[in-house]
N, C-alpha and C positions, 0 to 999 in steps of 0.2 A: 456276192457284191459287197462292196465296202465303200466308205465315203472317200472323196477325193480330195487332195491338198494341191492344186494345181501349181501354186507358186513355189512350194518346196520342191515338186517334182521338177519344175523348170530349172531351179537353182542348182538342183542336184546334177542334172543332166548338163547343165552349162560347165560347172566345175569340172567334171570329167572330160568333156570336149576340149576345154582350154588347158588340161593338163595340170591343173593346180593339185595342190596337196591337202588342201582343207575342203571336206565335203560339209557343207552347211545345210541344215534342214531345219524347217521350223520347229522350234520346241527343244533342239538339241544340236550340238556340234561334234563332229568326229574327226579326229585327226587320222590320216591315212598316209602311209609311206609312199605308195604309188597307186595308181588305177589297177595294175596288175599284180601287185606283191601279194603273196599267198600267207595266210597266218600258219603256225606251225602245224606240221603234218600229224595232227593227233587222230585222225579218222583211219578207219581200215582202208584198204585198198579200193578204189573206186569201181563200181559195176558199171559197166558201159552199157549204152543205150537207156531206153526208158522202162522203168520196171513197174509192174502192177500186180504181181503175185507174192503174197505174205512170205517171208523166209521160212524154209522148213527147218524143223528142229530134230534132232536124233531121237528116234523112237517114238515120234509122234507122226501120226498120219496126216492130221489136218491143223492148219493153224490160220488165224485171223489177226489182222493188224488194224486196230482202231486208229484213225487219225483224225485230227481237228485242225482245220484251217483258220484263217483270217485273225488269230488273237494275238495277244491275250485281250479278253474284254469283260464285260458284266457277268457273264455266265462262267468263266474259266474256274473260279473257286468251286462252285457247285459241282462242275465236271470233275475236277481233282479229286474233292470228297467222295464222290461215287466210285472213281476208278480205284482209289485206295480201299474204300470199303469191300469192293469185289476182288481186292488183289490182283488187279488187271493192269498189265503194261500198256502203253500208248504213245503216241508220237503227236507232238504239237508243232505244227508248222506256223511260224509267227511272222509277223510284218512288223517292219523297223518302226513305222510311226506308233503301232500299239504297244510296241516295247518300251518306248520312251514315255507313254501315257501310264503303263502299267509294270515298272520294273521289278515290284516286289513279287508279282505272280511269276514272272520269268525266273526269278530267283528260286521261288518255291518248287516250280515245276522241275527245275534242276536238282534242288536238294532232295525231292521226292523220288528222284531215280526215273523221271520220265525222259524220253528222247525229245530233244529240241530240234526243229528242222527250220530251214530257210524258205520264206515264203515272198521274198523281196521286200524292199524298203517302203514302196508305195502301191503295190498291187497293181502293175500296169500290164497290159498285155505285151508280152516280152517280144513277140514277132514284129511289133511296130516300131522297135527300138534298134538303134545302132549298137555295134558290139562294145562299144564305149559306155554306152548308157546301160546296156544288160550287165556289164561288169560292175557298174557303180550299184545297181539295184541290190546285186548279189553280195557284194562285199561290204556294204554299210550295215547289213543284218550281222554278218560275221563279226565285224569290229564291236557292234554293241552287245552282242551275246558275250563275246569274250571279256569284255569289261565287267559286265555283270556277274558272271559265272566262272570265268577261267576257261570254259570250254568254247570250241567253235562248233557250227552246224556240220555234220556229216551227210545230210540228207537236204534234197532240194525239190520243191514243187513249185512248178510254174503257174501264177494265177490263171484262172479259167482253164487250166490243162493246156494251154497254148504255149507251143515252143517250136524252134527250128533248130538247125544244126549249129548255129551260132550260140545258142542257149545251151545245148549240150556241151559244146566245147568249152565255153566259160565255165559252167558248173564244174565239169570233170577236172579243169585246170586248177580250181580251186578245192579240189579233192571231195566234192560233192556227188554222190550219185542221185540221179534224177528219178523221182517217184511219181506216178499217177495213182489211179485208184480202179478198183473193178466193181464197186457197189456203193451207190450214193443215195443218201436219205433225201435229198433235195431240201434240207432244211433251211437253207438261207432264204428261200423263197416264202416261209412262213412270216418274215418281216417283224419278228417279235411277238407273234400271236401265240397265246396259250391254249388255243381252242382244242377241243377233242379231235377234230377233223385232222388238224396238223400232227398232233401226237401219233395218231394212227397211221397217217400217211408216212411219217418218218419211219415207224416201226416197221410197217409192212413193205416199204421201198427197200430198206436193208436186208430184212430177212427173207423176203421173196426173191429179191435181187441176187442174193449169194447162193441160192440152190443150184446144186451142180458144181459149185466151186470148192476146191480142196484147200485154197490158200487166198482167199479174198482179202482184199485191202479196202477198208470201209472209210467213206468220206464223210465227215461231219463238220460242224463248224462251231466256233466259239467267238463270234464277231464282237465288236465294240458295244453293240446293242445287246440287251437281254434277250436271251434265247430260251424261254421256259419250255417250249415244246421239245427241244432237243434234250434239255435236262429231264424231262419227264419221260422221254423215250428211252434214254440210254439203258436204265436198269433192264427193261424189258428185252433189249437187243443183246444186253450181254448174257442175259439167263438163256436166251434162245440159242445162242452160240455154245455156252456151256452144256446144255440139254445134248445138243447134237455132237458133242466130243470134241470140240474145237480147243486149242491151246492157244492163248493170246501171247502175241508177240509185239515187240516194237519193231521198226523197220531195219534194225542192226540183227535182229534175231534173237533178242534176249527175252528170256521168259521168267516166270516166278513174279513173286509180289514186287511192286515197284519200289526202290528204294533198299533191295537186298541182292547179294551176289548169288543169282540163280535161284534154283527151287530150294526153299528153306527146308524141305523135308528130306533133301539129299544128304547122306552123311558125309562128313568131312573125311577124307581119305587120310588113313593111318600114314604118319612120316616112315620113311626107310630109316634104317639106323644101322650103326656099327656098334658092336658090344665089347666092353671090358667085362671079361667072365669073372664070376665069383672067385676070390682069390688072387686077382691081378694086382700087381703093385706097379705104379707108375712113378719111376725114379726121377730125381732132380733132373731137369733139362730134358726129360722125355716128352713126346707128343703122341697124339693119336687123332687121326683124320676122321670125320663123317663119311658116310658111304659115297656121297658125291664129291668129296673134297672141298666142300664150301666151307666147312667150320674145323676147327683145330682145338683140341683139348691139350692144354700144356701145363706141365707141372714146372713152373719158372724156377729159376735158380734162388729167387728171393723167398721161396716158400708159398708163393701164391699160385693156387690152381684156377686156371682160367678157361672158358670156352669162347672163343672169337671166331669171326669171320676172317678167313684168310686174307690178310692185306687189308683188313677193315676192322670195325669196331669190336670191343670186348663186350660181350652179350652178357655174360655172367663170371663171377669171381668169388673165391674165398676170402675171408677177412685175416689172412695168414700171412701177408708180405712182412718181411723182416726176419725170417727164419731160414737162412740159407741151408740147403742140403736137405729140406723137408721132403717127404715122400707122400704120395696118395695111394690109397689102398681099397679096393672092394672086398669086404669080407663081412659074413654074418649079417647080410641085408643092410649094410651102412657103407657109405663112403666116408673115409676118414683120413685127416691130414696129419701126418705124425712128424715130431722134430726129430732130430739125430739123437738126442738122448732119450728118445722113446715117448716123450710126453704127447699127449694127445692135444692138438692145437684147435682142431674143428672137426665136427663130425654131424652127418645127417640125423634127425631125431628118429632113427628107424633101428631095426635090429630083430634078430631072432629068426631070421629066415634066410634062405639061399636066395640071392638075388644077383642081377647082372646090371651093369651101369650101360645104358643105351645112350649113344651119341646120335640125337636125332637130326634128320636133314632139316628141319625147320628151325634149328638153332637153340634147342632145348635139351638139357640133360634129364634122365629119367632112371630111378632105380626100380627095375621090374622083376617081380617074382611070380613066375607064371603069366596069368593074364591081370595081376594085380600090379598097380603102380604104388611103390611104397613112398616115393619122393619124387619130386620134380622141381628144376630150377625155374620153370615158367618163363623162360627166356626165348623170345622168337624175333626173328629179323623182320621188323615191319617198317623200317625207315632205311633209305640209302642217303648218307651225306656226301658232301663233295669229296671227290677223291675215292669213294667206293665203286666196286665193280662187280658185275656178274658174268662168270664164265658159263659156257654150254652146260646145261643141267641144274644150274642154281636158280634160286627163286627168292623173292620177297612176298610175305605174306600180308593179308590184311590183319587188323588186331583180332577178329573173330576167328581168323585161319580159314575163311570159307572162299576168299579170292587169293589167287597167286599171280604175280608178275614172274613168269618163266622166260629164261633164255633156253631156247629149244636147241638141239644138237646140231641143227643146220644153221643157227646164228640168229633166227627170227625171234623176236619178243612176242609173248603171248600172255594175255590176261585171261585167266581161265577161272570156272567156278566148279565146285564139287561134283555138279551133274554134267561136266565135260562141255559146258557152253564156252565158246571162245568170245570173249566180251569186246577184245581188242587186239589187233596184231599190226606188225609192220613190214610183213612179207619180205623180210631181207634175209639174204645169205651171207653168212660170215663164218665159214667153217674155221674151228680152231681160234676163233676171234673172241671179243669180250665187249660187254657194254659198260661204260663208265660214266659217272656224273662228274663232269669236268668243273674246274674251279670257275670257268666262264659262265656256268649256269646251263649249258648244254648236256643233254642226256644223248650220248653218241654210242654207236656200235662202230666197231673197228675190226677189220678182217686180220688174217694171220700176218699180211704184209704191212699192217700197221695203217692201212688206208681207211677213213671214215666212210662208211657205206650207208649210214643212216644218222639223222641228226634230228633232235626236237626243235632245232634252230631257235632256241629261246635266247633273250637278250642276256647281257652281262649282268651278273648279280653276284652276292656273296653270301656264304653259309647257308646255300639252298638246301633243301631235302626233298626226296622222291618218297611217295608212300602210296599205299594201296588202301583205299577206304572200304568200309564195311558194305558200303553200296555198290560196290564194283567198278570204282573209278580210279584211274591212275593220275596222281597229281604231282605237280612239282611247285613248291611254294618257298617263299623267302622266310627269314626270322620273324617277321610280323605276322605270319600266317595267311598272308595274302596269296592265293593261288594265281599264277601267271601262266600256267599250261595244264590242260587236263584233257582226259580221254572223256567221251559222252558216257 
């Protein structure tokens, strides 16, 4: 149950029915392009129908999804703190009115890596509304969340669990999968009580109600009022699922501690590499490609050795330009740039071993002797700038290398973790195509015929950049650092 704001609900519905472009609600105003326009498609492909089983995880037999409706509210911070302390993922289904009252909590939920869901703007019974009014209720939350976090919701839960075919159609049209639940704590009935009765009731309702389920979706609340019984019961509920061998996931199927790219215990896969063997000389003007062809090592005619993305930025270079004809050589455990007169212009501070120079597929160079890395350029591709592109097999990494945005061989974009989770994908086919960040601000995938088959549909901007965060989010931002498109 939530408090009602009838005047605001009337105004919001009236605006949509009249076809106006300003949705006015008590406490805030949102500009909407049209009642049915869809924000940038930053969500995974929609799952059809109504869902109530937690996503499965590779290698895990049992998963559980904790979800919190009706927030943010007075107990949201305490719930966030508990989830972080237990390293548990969760999903928050937020109400538009409450978002406007607690914007800092919504920003914190997003920054901490929790999944944010759409629970309508005013918490109405959706089946009593027209299609236009249902659209307004869903869309206003999408606009508010995007303004605060740069992301849009990818999951939707109808208030009271009440929906019809129109609700499904509107949600799916806006890129939202509709989620119900399979175990409820009934905590909203406590009405703010902190009594032992309600704490035990919430605990037993969830624990007993999930017996026999392999993928329960748990319903709890974080309403505007304080919910001390929910806060007190939450650690007991978490420990119960942990003892029974469940893996905690959000409704996109992400596991691991919130705010991380997958399971932090999973090792980062070693990059593939192409090697310049000991004794190899790279003559002036010569090049060598990385194993997937994304990067090229070039001995430039001016004497500078560079490692660059093909058609993109230089990630590493030597301070030796201005020496035409210079060569690069891998010998005696060192990489050395030598002038035409035999003078050493630059060298790695290594030597005395037999080593190869590895051109790594993450954008780095390394002198390797057996299993020992003698020297590394520590250069990684972590950002795409306007005009840069990805071809099949290429990727951009997060700064900590734990997340990768890959363009697959089929042409789809996938954001993946070291433990093989797919955090986001666009389900696109573009054989022999490429993905480019256009000067217009759009991230687009183009097929072999040159046709755009997918776009972020972001507005025109200048000097934008695409990056993968350590928390497992793909973001498009401008020079000011303001994020205007992001995945959850």
